[in-house]
C-alpha positions in Angstrom: 22.2 -6.4 4.6 22.2 -5.1 8.1 19.7 -4.6 10.9 18.5 -1.5 12.7 16.9 -2.2 16.1 13.7 -0.6 17.2 14.0 2.0 19.9 11.9 2.0 23.1 9.1 0.0 24.4 6.2 -1.4 22.4 2.5 -0.8 23.2 0.9 -4.2 23.9 -1.7 -5.8 21.6 -1.2 -6.9 18.0 -2.5 -3.8 16.3 -0.2 -1.5 18.2 3.0 -3.5 18.3 4.7 -1.4 15.7 4.5 1.8 17.9 7.4 3.0 20.0 6.9 5.2 23.1 7.3 8.6 21.6 3.9 10.3 21.9 3.2 13.4 19.7 0.6 16.0 20.4 -2.6 15.7 18.3 -4.2 18.8 16.8 -7.8 18.6 15.5 -9.0 21.6 13.6 -11.5 22.0 10.8 -9.9 22.3 7.3 -12.9 23.0 5.0 -16.4 24.4 5.1 -19.2 22.2 6.3 -21.0 22.8 3.1 -18.7 20.4 1.3 -19.4 16.7 1.3 -16.2 15.7 3.0 -15.2 17.3 6.3 -11.7 17.2 7.6 -9.6 17.4 10.8 -5.9 17.3 11.1 -3.4 15.5 13.3 0.2 16.3 13.9 2.5 13.3 13.2 5.9 14.9 13.6 6.9 18.5 14.3 10.1 18.1 12.4 10.2 19.3 8.7 8.9 16.4 6.6 9.2 15.6 2.9 8.9 12.7 0.5 5.9 11.3 2.4 4.1 8.0 1.8 1.0 6.9 3.7 -0.8 3.5 3.9 -3.7 2.0 5.9 -3.9 -1.8 6.7 -6.9 -4.0 6.8 -7.4 -3.3 10.5 -7.4 0.5 10.0 -3.9 1.1 11.4 -2.0 3.9 9.7 1.6 3.7 8.6 3.7 6.5 7.1 7.3 6.9 5.9 9.0 10.3 5.3 12.4 12.1 5.3 13.1 14.8 7.8 16.1 16.9 8.8 19.0 16.0 9.1 18.3 13.5 6.3 16.6 10.9 8.4 14.2 8.2 7.1 11.5 8.0 9.6 8.4 5.7 10.1 5.2 6.6 11.9 2.4 4.4 13.2 -1.1 5.2 14.5 -3.2 2.4 15.9 -6.8 2.1 14.6 -9.3 4.0 16.8 -6.6 6.2 18.2 -5.4 9.7 17.4 -1.9 9.2 18.8 1.1 8.8 16.5 4.3 7.1 17.3 7.5 7.7 15.3 11.0 6.3 15.0 14.2 6.6 13.0 14.8 3.8 10.4 17.9 4.9 8.4 19.6 7.8 6.6 17.4 9.1 3.8 17.7 11.9 1.4 15.1 11.6 -1.4 11.9 9.8 -2.4 10.2 7.2 -0.1 7.4 4.7 -1.0 5.7 2.7 1.7 3.7 -0.5 1.0 2.1 -3.1 3.4 2.1 -6.8 3.0 -1.0 -8.9 3.8 0.0 -9.1 7.5 0.2 -5.3 7.7 4.0 -5.2 8.0 5.5 -2.0 6.4 8.0 -2.1 3.5 9.8 1.0 2.4 11.9 1.8 -0.7 14.0 5.0 -0.5 16.9 6.8 -1.9 19.9 7.5 0.3 22.7 9.5 -1.1 22.5 8.2 -4.6 21.8 4.6 -3.5 18.5 2.6 -3.5 17.6 0.9 -0.3 14.7 -1.4 0.7 13.6 -1.7 4.4 11.0 -3.9 6.0 9.9 -4.5 9.6 9.9 -8.2 10.6 7.9 -7.5 13.7 10.8 -6.5 15.9 13.6 -5.1 13.7 14.1 -3.2 10.6 15.9 -5.2 8.0 17.6 -3.2 5.3 18.9 -4.2 1.8 21.1 -2.2 -0.5 19.5 -2.8 -4.0 21.8 -2.8 -7.0 24.8 -1.6 -5.0 27.8 0.0 -6.8 25.6 0.4 -9.9 26.0 4.2 -10.2 23.8 7.2 -9.3 20.1 6.6 -8.5 17.9 9.7 -8.2 14.5 11.2 -8.3 12.1 8.3 -7.7 11.6 4.7 -6.5 8.4 2.8 -6.7 7.4 -0.4 -4.9 4.7 -3.0 -4.9 4.3 -6.0 -2.6 3.0 -9.3 -4.1 0.4 -11.5 -2.3 3.3 -13.7 -1.2 5.2 -10.8 0.3 7.6 -10.5 -2.6 8.8 -6.9 -3.2 8.9 -5.4 -6.7 10.8 -2.2 -7.2 11.3 0.5 -9.9 13.7 3.3 -9.9 15.4 6.0 -12.0 19.0 5.0 -12.8 20.7 8.3 -13.7 24.4 7.4 -14.1 26.6 4.3 -14.4 29.6 3.8 -12.0 31.9 5.6 -14.5 29.5 8.6 -14.4 28.2 7.8 -17.9 24.7 9.1 -18.3 22.2 6.2 -18.3 18.7 7.8 -17.5 16.5 4.7 -17.7 14.1 3.0 -15.5 15.2 -0.2 -13.8 13.0 -2.9 -12.3 13.8 -5.6 -9.8 12.2 -8.3 -7.7 13.6 -10.2 -4.8 14.0 -14.0 -5.3 15.8 -16.3 -2.9 17.5 -13.4 -1.3 18.9 -12.0 -4.5 17.7 -9.0 -6.5 16.9 -9.8 -10.1 17.4 -6.5 -12.0 16.5 -5.6 -15.5 15.9 -2.6 -17.7 12.3 -2.7 -19.0 12.4 0.2 -21.4 15.5 1.0 -23.4 14.4 4.5 -24.3 16.5 7.2 -22.5 14.7 9.4 -20.0 12.2 6.7 -18.8 11.1 6.3 -15.2 11.8 9.7 -13.7 8.4 9.3 -12.2 7.1 5.7 -11.7 4.5 3.8 -9.6 4.2 0.1 -9.4 1.4 -2.2 -8.1 1.2 -6.0 -7.9 -2.0 -7.8 -8.6 -3.5 -10.9 -6.9 -1.6 -13.2 -9.3 1.7 -11.5 -8.3 2.0 -9.7 -11.6 3.4 -6.2 -11.6 1.8 -3.2 -13.3 3.9 0.0 -13.8 3.0 3.6 -14.8 6.0 5.8 -15.7 7.2 8.7 -17.7 9.1 8.5 -21.0 10.7 12.0 -20.7 12.4 12.2 -24.1 9.3 10.9 -26.0 6.9 13.1 -23.9 4.7 10.2 -23.0 3.1 8.5 -20.0 3.6 4.7 -20.4 2.1 1.6 -18.8 4.0 -1.7 -18.6 2.6 -5.0 -17.3 3.7 -8.6 -17.0 1.2 -11.3 -18.1 3.1 -14.2 -16.6 5.1 -14.8 -19.8 6.1 -11.4 -21.3 6.1 -7.7 -20.7 3.9 -5.4 -22.7 4.1 -1.6 -22.9 1.5 1.0 -24.1 1.3 4.7 -24.2 -1.4 6.6 -22.2 -3.1 9.4 -24.0 -1.8 11.6 -26.8 1.9 11.5 -27.6 2.6 14.8 -29.3 4.5 17.6 -27.8 2.7 20.1 -25.6 3.3 23.8 -25.4 6.1 23.2 -22.9 7.5 20.1 -24.6 7.1 18.1 -21.4 6.1 14.5 -20.8 2.7 13.2 -19.7 2.7 11.2 -16.6 4.6 13.4 -14.1 3.7 13.0 -10.4 1.8 9.7 -11.2 0.0 7.4 -8.8 -1.8 4.1 -9.5 -4.1 1.6 -7.8 -5.7 -1.6 -9.1 -9.5 -1.9 -8.8 -11.4 -5.0 -7.8 -11.1 -6.4 -11.3 -7.3 -5.8 -11.4 -7.7 -2.9 -13.9 -5.2 0.0 -13.4 -6.5 3.4 -12.3 -4.0 6.2 -12.7 -3.6 9.9 -11.8 -0.9 12.0 -13.4 0.0 15.5 -14.7 -0.2 16.5 -18.3 1.5 19.9 -18.7 -0.6 22.1 -16.5 -3.5 19.8 -15.9 -4.3 16.8 -13.7 -5.6 13.7 -15.5 -7.3 10.5 -14.4 -7.1 7.4 -16.6 -8.7 4.0 -16.2 -8.0 1.0 -18.4 -11.0 -1.0 -19.6 -10.9 -3.9 -22.1 -7.4 -2.9 -23.2 -8.3 0.8 -23.8 -7.7 3.9 -21.7 -10.5 6.1 -20.6 -9.1 9.5 -19.7 -10.7 12.4 -17.7 -9.4 15.9 -17.4 -9.8 16.7 -13.6 -8.4 20.1 -13.0 -5.8 22.7 -14.2 -2.9 23.8 -12.0 -1.0 27.0 -11.6 2.0 27.9 -13.8 4.3 28.3 -10.8 4.3 24.5 -10.2 7.2 24.4 -12.7 9.7 25.7 -10.1 10.7 22.1 -9.1 9.8 18.5 -10.0 8.6 18.1 -6.4 5.7 20.4 -7.2 4.2 17.6 -9.3 2.7 15.0 -7.0 -0.6 13.2 -7.1 -1.9 10.3 -4.9 -4.9 8.2 -5.9 -7.2 5.9 -3.8 -10.5 4.2 -4.6 -13.3 4.3 -2.0 -15.6 1.4 -1.1 -17.7 2.0 -4.2 -14.6 2.0 -6.5 -14.8 5.8 -7.1 -11.5 7.6 -7.4 -10.1 10.3 -4.9 -7.0 12.2 -5.8 -4.8 14.4 -3.7 -2.6 16.7 -5.6 -0.7 19.9 -5.5 -1.5 23.1 -7.4 1.5 25.4 -7.1 1.6 25.0 -3.4 -2.1 24.6 -2.7 -3.3 21.1 -1.6 -6.5 19.8 -3.2 -8.8 16.8 -3.1 -10.6 15.8 -6.3 -13.2 13.0 -6.3 -15.7 11.5 -8.7 -19.3 11.6 -7.4 -20.6 9.3 -10.1 -21.5 12.1 -12.5 -18.7 14.7 -12.3 -15.5 15.7 -10.6 -15.7 17.7 -7.4 -12.8 19.6 -6.0 -12.0 20.6 -2.4 -9.2 23.0 -1.2 -7.5 21.3 1.7 -4.7 23.8 2.4 -3.9 27.2 0.9 -0.6 28.2 -0.6 1.9 29.1 2.0 5.6 29.8 2.5 6.6 26.2 1.7 5.4 25.5 -1.8 5.8 21.7 -1.7 3.3 19.5 0.2 4.5 15.9 -0.7 0.9 14.6 -0.2 0.0 11.0 0.1 -3.6 9.5 0.3 -4.9 6.4 2.0 -8.4 5.0 2.9 -9.4 2.6 5.7 -11.9 -0.3 5.7 -14.5 2.0 7.2 -14.3 4.5 4.3 -12.4 7.3 6.0 -9.8 9.2 3.9 -6.4 10.0 5.3 -4.2 12.6 3.6 -0.6 13.1 4.8 1.2 16.3 3.8 3.8 18.8 4.8 2.4 21.9 6.6 2.9 25.0 4.5 4.0 27.2 7.4 6.2 25.1 9.8 6.8 22.2 7.4 5.7 19.6 10.0 4.1 16.3 9.0 0.3 16.4 9.2 -2.4 13.9 8.4 -5.9 15.2 7.5 -8.8 12.8 8.3 -11.7 13.1 5.9 -15.2 11.8 6.6 -18.2 11.9 4.3 -21.0 14.2 5.4 -24.3 15.4 3.8 -23.6 18.6 1.8 -25.6 21.7 1.1 -25.6 21.1 -2.6 -25.9 24.8 -3.6 -23.0 25.9 -1.4 -20.9 22.9 -2.2 -21.4 23.4 -5.9 -20.5 27.0 -5.7 -17.3 26.3 -3.9 -16.3 23.3 -5.9 -16.7 25.1 -9.2 -14.3 27.9 -8.2 
């Protein structure tokens, strides 16, 4: 473990203590027509090309974001509640996926992949503390997921591609930190599991995981009940026309009752699933363009629940960025950003205590990091329905 010191001077006051003095310009422009029931403005977080973005909002409404930029830097951004100014800093070297979670005190924790190694970083109030997780275990790639327990304990999942001798392993690993040591185990012995995974931890400190089983063409859900792990499949398990798994680009949140709510891709469609009384209720949300198959990064969804418990999903449709939400009767869809030169948006959703939506994404033209701010507004139902049904 080693430390990386913060750079620069902190803004005074508790809610802004995480910011460093590097002020970025803020751009506010409309993104969608006023006829829709959510209106959006955008803010520029970082002008550098950004990818593998993860966004979160704390209980005070402060925003936190992790991302990778050139030349392979893991960076962290902070925006105090009530402000439109972003402050960013370098954390470490990073190359692939990042996932950011907050503990109950609003401190950021990040898992990320750096040149085939899995790392975990957290901010203790003044310094970034960095762990190497499962060092010298071989090649780690694609994805890492993270949840933070109510006591601040981190829980991680990742895709372990190869062993130290280069033998193919391709299974999902899970670890939690106890007494300064990572306790690592393989939850699913089927090969090809965990290329995409998301983990959340409930109020009892029990982990819930959604992940892909690539070779079995399934989306799977695993949970710990305090004594044992259980695993179930979500949705149909047969092969599709492309012989691909369900569950790609997945995201998960737990509702007020602790039930998992999941978004994921199933071939060329976006799905939403909710577990009730041990059964999965599945919705077909939207179809996506065939050109998404150019790269695994084209499959990314991010799910949040609003104050009424209704789901909102950001997702990518062959380079276009969309927002789907359940209005109580049906799914409505907004186009947030058109397709552009860069076909990957790396979108990540968050919501604050006041009900605002925040959507972090890569700009399709200059690849900079943007955050779109969405606020509910009365809609012209005729115009909105016409656009949302397109």
